[in-house]
C-alpha positions in Angstrom: -11.9 -9.6 -8.0 -14.1 -11.2 -5.1 -10.6 -11.0 -3.2 -11.2 -7.0 -3.4 -15.0 -7.2 -2.5 -14.3 -6.4 1.1 -12.5 -3.0 0.1 -14.7 -1.6 -2.6 -17.3 -0.3 0.0 -15.4 0.9 2.8 -12.4 2.8 1.4 -12.7 3.0 -2.4 -16.3 3.3 -3.1 -15.9 0.5 -6.5 -13.3 2.1 -7.8 -10.8 -0.2 -9.5 -8.4 -1.4 -6.6 -5.2 -3.3 -5.9 -3.1 -4.6 -3.1 0.5 -4.3 -3.2 2.4 -6.1 -0.2 6.2 -6.0 0.0 9.0 -7.2 2.6 12.9 -6.3 3.0 15.1 -4.8 5.4 15.6 -1.3 6.8 18.4 0.4 8.5 17.7 3.3 10.4 21.2 4.2 11.8 24.1 3.7 9.4 26.2 3.2 12.3 24.8 0.3 13.6 24.9 -3.2 12.0 21.8 -4.1 12.7 19.1 -4.2 9.7 15.4 -4.7 10.9 12.5 -6.8 8.7 9.7 -5.1 7.4 6.5 -5.7 5.7 4.4 -3.1 4.1 1.1 -3.5 2.6 -0.7 -0.4 0.1 -4.3 -0.6 -0.9 -4.0 1.7 -4.0 -7.3 2.7 -6.2 -7.6 4.8 -9.2 -9.1 8.3 -9.4 -10.0 10.7 -12.0 -7.0 13.6 -12.5 -7.9 16.9 -13.4 -7.1 16.3 -16.7 -9.6 13.5 -17.2 -6.7 10.5 -17.1 -6.8 8.1 -14.5 -4.1 7.8 -11.7 -3.1 5.6 -8.8 -3.6 6.9 -5.2 -2.9 5.1 -1.8 -5.8 4.5 -0.1 -4.2 2.6 2.9 -0.8 1.8 4.1 0.2 -0.6 6.6 4.1 -0.5 7.6 4.7 -3.3 10.1 8.2 -4.1 11.6 9.3 -7.7 12.4 11.3 -8.6 15.4 
């Protein structure tokens, strides 16, 4: 859990937190053959729902195109 220590105070206030990083390709125009590579990182945290259960919420999201 020391990996997430820097997020607890600034973003999530000590709640359960995880980081998810994905990568892939995206195509913006179906008429063009070019696909752009990207990475996207989410910092997700738990929050109490209105019914008393826990739900995951995105606290931060970073999307980057790779050229």
